[in-house]
N, C-alpha and C positions, 0 to 999 in steps of 0.2 A: 442446548444452544438455541439462541433466538432464531426464529424462522426468517426474520427479516435480514439477517446477516447472510449475504449470498456468497457465491463462489469467488467473487472478486476479493472480498475480505479474507477468505481462507487462503487464496493464492498469495495475497500480500503478506499474510502471516508466514506462509511457507518460505517465501523469498527472504523475509526478514530473518527467519530462522537460519537459512543457509548463509546469508551474508553475516549474520551474527556469529555463527560458528567459525566462518572464515576469518572474521575480525578477531575472535577470541584466540584463534590459533596464532595470530600475529602478536597479540598483546599479553598472552600468558594467563595465569590462573585468575588474577584479579579481573581482567577483562572478561573472562569466561563467566565469573560470578555476576558481574554487572550485566552481562548479556542475558543470563537466566532471569535476573531481577526485572530487567526491562521487558522481557517477553511475558513474564507473569503479570506485570502491570498492564501491558498492552492487551493481554487476554481478558483482564477484568475491565479495563477502561473503554475499549473500543465498543462493546455492546451497550454500555451505559451511555457513552457519549452519543452514539447513534440513536439510542432510544430517546434521549433528551431532545436531540435535533428533530427527530420524527414527531415528537409531541408538539413541537412548535412549528411544524410544517416546514422545516428547513432541510429537507432531504437533498436539495440542490447543493447546500453547503458541504454535505458529505461527499458529493461527487467532486467538487472543487478541491477539497482536502485530499481526496484519493488521487486526483491528477497531480497535485503538488508532491505527494509522497512518491508516486511513480517516477516523476521527473528526477527527484533527489536520489532515489534508489538506482535509477539508470546511470546517472552521473557518477555515483559512488562505485557502481559495478565497473564502469569504464576505467575509473581511477585505479581500482583494485587490479584490473587486468593490465594496467600500465599504459593505457591509451591516454588517460588524463586529459579529457576535454576541459578547457578552461571555462570560467563562468562568463565567457564572452557570448555574444548573441548566437554565434554559430553552434557553440557547445550546447546551449539551451535548446535551440531548434532541433538538433540531433536527438537530444534527450526526449523532447516532446514527441517527435516522430516515432521513436522506438517505443515510448510509452503508449502511444495510440495503437501501434501494431499489437502490442501485448494486451492492452486493455480493451480493445474493440469488441472481442467476442463477449466479454462480460457486460459491456454496456448494452449490447443487443439482448443478452439474456435478461438483464435487469428491466429493460424496456418491455420485453415480452411478458415477464412476470407481472409488471405493473399493469399492462394491458389486460391480462387475465384477471387480475385482482379487481380492476375497474368493472369488468363484465359481471362479476359475481356480486 
């Protein structure tokens, strides 16, 4: 596993796995197969994509994409629970707030790791 892939990416993977299995339970065997294929692709593509962006010094783009993924995951999770926030301004604000609460410790950890890396 690439050392640059931090806990945030691992956590996103775990949440995708949980949501994937919940989704698969609803859509049946074909959905389950598609979920496994998607997870395998994600496992291969995320480090490659991250590495390419790091090579071009676009680490900030990874952060933005991470935030977008978090917002979409939170909205999907609420829909799955039956709360169903719409794509209205309020629903997106709620998703962003929840994403910040979930993601904040990992941002702090990433900032700390970056600071340690700059020192050495």
